C-alpha positions, 0 to 999 in steps of 0.5 A: 499500500503506498503512503497516499493510500494509507493516508486515505484510509486513516483519514476515513477511520478518523473521520468516521470517529469524529462524526460519532463521538465528536471531541477537541482530541478527535478534531486535533487528528484531522489537523495532524493529518493535514500536516502528514499530507502537507509533509508527503505531499499529499493532493488537497484536491484528491483529500477534498475528492475522497471526503466527498465520497466518504460523506456520501457513504455516511450519509446513510447511517442513522445520526450522521452530522454533514456539518461536523464531517466538514468541520473535520475536514476544513481542520485538515486543509488548515495547515496546507492553506497556511502553506499555499498563502505562504507560497502566494505570498513568497511567489507575489513578493518573488515577482515584486523583487524580480520586476525591481530588479529589472527596474534597477537593472533599467535605472543603472543603465540610465545612469551609465549613459547619463554620467558618460553623456556628462561633458564634465570628468565625473568620478566617485571615490571611497573613504580612503580617497581611491577614484572607484568609478570614473566617466568617459569624459574624465579618461579623456581629461587625465588618460586614465580610464574606467577600466583601471579603477581603482586609482589609489590616492595620491592618484598618479595624474596629480602634479602638486600633491601636497596642494591637491590633499590641503585643498580636499581636506577642507572636506572635513569641514566643508560639505562641498570644496572647489578648486584649480590645479595642474594636472599630467595627462597620461601621455605627459601633457600638462593639464589644468582642471577645475575640481569641485568635490563633494560629500556623500553618506552612504545609507547602511554605512558608515563610511561616506563617499566622494562625488566630483567633477573635473573641468579642462580649464588649459585653454582658460588658463592660456587666455588669461595668461596671454592678457595678462601677459600682454597687459604685464609687458605694455605697463613695463615697456610703458616706463622702460628708459632704454632697449635693454629693459624693454628686451629684459621685459620682453624676454620675462614675459614671453618666457612663461607666455609661449616659451622664448628663452632669448630675445634679440635685437638688431638696431641699425644706425643710418650710416649703413654700419653694422647694426648695434645688437641688444640681447636678453638671454643666454648665449649673449652676443656682444656684436653683429659678429658674434652672432650665428650666421643664420640668425645675422640672415634670418634678421636680415631677411626679416628687414625686406617684410612689412612692418608690425608683421610675425614671421615664423622660422623654421631652420634646417635642423628642425623641419616642420617646427619653428626655431623662433619668431622674427618681426620688424618693429619700426616703420623704417625697418631698422629695428629687428626682433628675434624671439628664439624658443626654448625648443622647437615646435609648431607654433599655434594661432593663439601664440602668433597672434599673442607675439603679434599684439606684444610687437605692436606694443614693442614698436612703441616703446623702442620708439619712446625709449630711443627718443629718450636716449637721445634726449637723454644722450644730449641731456648728459653731453650737456651736463659733462660740459657743466662739470669740472675735471675728474682729473684733478692735480697731483695729491688731490681727490673730487667728488661729486653726488647729484640728489637728482637721477638721472642727472649727473649735475645739480647746484653745488659744484667743485673747481681745482686748477693750477693759477700759478708756479706751485699755485692751486686755485680750490673753489667748492660751491653751492647753490639754492635749490636742486635739480636743472634749475640750480645746474644752470645757476651753478653753470654760470657761477662756476664760469665766473668764478673759474675765470675769476681764479685764472686772473690770479685774484685772491680768495677775498676779492674773488669772492667780492667780484663774483658778488657782482658777476652774481647780480646778473644771474637769476636765482644766484642769490645765497649761493655760499662759496669757499674759495681758497689758493694753495702753495704746494711748494710752502703749504700755506693756504689763504682762504675766504668763506661766503657763508660756507661750511668750514673745511676740516683740516688734520694734521699727523698725530694732532687733532682735526681743526676747522678752518672757520675763520675769514667768514662772511654771508652768502653771495649775492645777498644785499648789504654786504661789506668787504670780505675777509681773508685767513691763511693756515699752513697745510703741514706735510702729511696733512689732510684737507678737505672741502664739502657742501652741506648735503654730505653733513646736513641731516633733518633729524640732527645738528649741522655741528653734529654732521661736521664733526662726524666728517672730522673724524672721518677724515682724522681716521683715514691719516694712513689712506690716501686721498682717494680713500678719504674720499670714498670713505666720507661718501660711505660714512656720512650717507644716510640710510636712504641716500642723499637727498642734497647734491655733495661735492668734496674735495681732499687734498694730502700733502705729500712730505718733502720727497727725497732724491739720492744719486751716487756712484755705482759702487758698492760702498755707498750702499751704507750712505744710501740705508742712512739718508732714506732711514733719516727721511722715513723717520721724517715722513712718519713711515712706521719702523717695521715698515722702514726696516723693509723698505731700507731693506728693498731699496739696498737690494734693488741697488745693490742688484744695479751695481752688481748686475746692470754694469756688470762688463762695464765701467760704473756709472750712477745709481738713482734713488727716489723715494716719495710718502704722501701719508698712506703710502711710500714710493721708491723708484731706482734707476740706473743705466745699465743693461739688466741680465737675465737670472739664470735658471739655476742661481744657486744661493744667489739672484734672490734679491728681487723674490725678498723685494717682492715679499717686503713690498704692496707692488713691483714693477719692473721696467728694463730697457737697453739703456736703463732699467727702473724698478718702482715699488710701493709700501702702504703705510696701512698694512693688514694684521 
């Protein structure tokens, strides 16, 4: 018997029992049968069919209750009904989930299509910053496709990783950030992008995701850079004062904008000579002939093209690529410009347009600076004719510092010129005001004072006559003048001051003295009386300084303090040359922001009496030479240790002349001449013999020249068939 037949037999017995006896226990048997039917997969229809047949047979029996039989059936079918409804519900839910999945698939497909249709690059990054999804536009901009994800941090396309990390760190405090950054495309090209990143919190997770876009802004930045380059260049060349400044500005802007490494300008003059060449960048060529022949030909050929037209140039070694750009930037064709690229490449239409605009600005700028240079050269030529000589008589040093650049003149002046035997005329003057107006007055007063000096007028009389001349010179009122005449033989200095500051005089081992006598009112002041005159002796080794008030006058300090400082500078420079004292005064007295008034300085150092010894070229005379040299050195205040070096060197030089110059000839003369100006000792030894070459192996002899070089600060020998001169110098102030 099958399990189904057994089930139906048991079902029939249980039904008869319940119909006849009823009771909950008998009814529960029906429920158990229903669960068995569910487990053994007994058909519900078969159970109902058998039940109908059974109730038909039982209906004939007495006391049969049809409703009780139905109740038992329903109790049996209850487990089967629950399972059926669960199945149906599950089926329905399955169909719903399937429909939803189909819908989601369609939506994902739609989303992918939508994202890929975006013109901007789209990406998704996880909580660690790794890019896990990108669209086609992103792959096109960066060169990194979707099939290569994930791209971990730091992303391979980043150029400035530090800045990118700093910008993205703002996401911790902001929900969205925007910034611009350069990236490196996978093919190596540099691209600028605008980045927009937002934070997204994923449902059901604790982490966050980042969704962002990137947009290629390389063209926008290039356009802005070109615009800025044009504006900056126009501003820079608008204030340039020379063609060299124009070229430097051009190189600065074109180096970044279009990759230019060198700018060359060729300027032709009307005389047909080779053009002047100016170069910004490397390599530098000083003349037209030093340029590469191919470049010379390129620039020469460009003169035949229309002005302000831009032409790219390809050379044989770079076919298909431009080596540079050439243009003529003047209507007369006398100025050509060459822009040399760092590396040969094709010139884009944007680059050509940029250069065309730049050339227009450069044309105007170069015309402007050439006109300016012509006017400036004319002005400087006139100024230099008004300036006194910068090559004064021996013992003098002069300095001039105008307060208004680029002028080379101002209202101050000096004059140092011989006016007779052993007589030197000295004038230092200061006109009221600064700049060209003061310079115009200065030029007239200086010419008048110079003429009066040459007439032999004494200082007091010179100032009186200058008063008369100044009445016919507009704006000469209140000019201050220090006039003096120096006797270089006796050291006498006669001077007179017209409202001018006192000169500083410092004698050896003495305190500074201010020459403050012979004071009177400035030039062209009404109510003046006779000018006074004073005299002082400038001792050997003394330093005299005349100056104008621009050197010592300060708004925040007393002028007496400034004069005291100058006196201190002069005193400290007693072992310096006159030139060094003048330089030290300008350097140490200079205000932090530079001089705001003209400065004129005259420094004089009176030398000690010179020594001249002429004796027979005989060794017995060496002792006398040494004794006389020592006595002279002490008179000239030469320090003892330096005196010993001088005597040693002179003795060696004289011994060489005696021993070598006249070898094989009749002895003649040796002459020693020595000078000392307080800063250095200069000694010259002359003979009329012939210098003998030093043998390759002199043995223990021939060391005289080495000794002289060792103890002197400078040595020069002039050997001729007619004689030899040994010239040596010793500085009194030596480095420790």
